[in-house]
N, C-alpha and C positions, 0 to 999 in steps of 0.2 A: 901594758896599756898602749893603745894606738891613738895617742893624743894628736890632735891637729887643730890648726887655726884656720878659720874661714875668713876670706877677704872678699867682699862683694863689691863689684864695680858696676855703676849704672851703664846700661847699654848705649846711652847717648854720649858717653865719654870717648874721645878719640884714643887711638893706641898710645900715642906719646904721653898724654896726660894719665892714661891708665897705668902705664909703667911707673910713673912717678907716684901716683896715688897708692899703688900697691906697696911700694917701698916705704912710703910714709906711714901707711896704715899698719904694716907689720911692726915697724919700730914704735909707733905710738901705742899700739896694743901691748907690746912688751913693756914699755915704760909705765904704762897705766897699771898693769897687773903683775909687775916683776916680783913683788913680795908674796904673791899667792903661791902656796906650795905646789899646786898643779902646774902652774906656769913654769916654775923652777924645774919640775920633772920634764916638761915639754922641751925646754931649752937644752937640758942635759941629754935626754934619751931619744928625742924624736925630731923636733924642729920642723915637722911637716906643716905644709900650708896648702890650702885649696883656694884658688882664685876663680870666682864665677862672675859671669856677665848676667846682670839682673835687670828686669823691667822696673819701671817706677813703682808698680804695684808690689812686686817682690821686695823692693827696697824699703817701702813704707812698712811692710809686714816685718822685715828684719829689724827695723828700728825699735820694735817693741820687744825683741828678745832680751832675755837677761844677759848682762855682761856684753853689751854691744856698744860700740863707740863710732860715732859718725865723723867722717873726715870731709873737710871742705878744701877747695882749691882756690887760692888767691888769684891766680891768673885767669880764672873763669868766674870772676866777680863773686868769689866766696861761695860758689854753688856747692851743694852737697854732692859728692862724687863717689864716696866709698863708705863702707862699714866694715870694721874689723870686729870679729867675735872672739872672745877669750877662749883659748885652747881648752878642749875638754874631750872626753872619750865618747860620750853619748850625745847625739845631735837630734834635733827635730827632724823627723823623716822627710819633710818637704825640702830640706836643703839638698838631699841626694838627687833631686830632680832639677836643680838649677843647672844652667848651661856653663860648662867650664870655659874660661877665657882662653881663646886660641889666637 
C-alpha cells in the first residue's frame, strides 16, 4: 500500500508560518486518527506526506472532503491556514494537480 497524508497550506501563508502549520497539521492528524487501522499501517510502513500550496478555492473544496481537519494559527488571529487529510491509498484525482509547497 502506498499510503500518504496530504497537508494543504493556503498560498497566502508565509513560509515561516507554513512550516509550523505543516508540523502542527501532521501531528494533529495523527492524534485525531491514531486508532484507525489505516493510520496505524501508515505510521508503521510509510509515513509519507505531501504538502501542497493551495488557493482559497482549493482550500474550501478540500474542507468538504471526508476525513479532513482544518488547522488555525493563533498568531494570525486564528485564521484557517491548513488542512490535513487522513492517510489513505486512493485520493480524489484533483489533489494530484495541486502545487507542491517549495
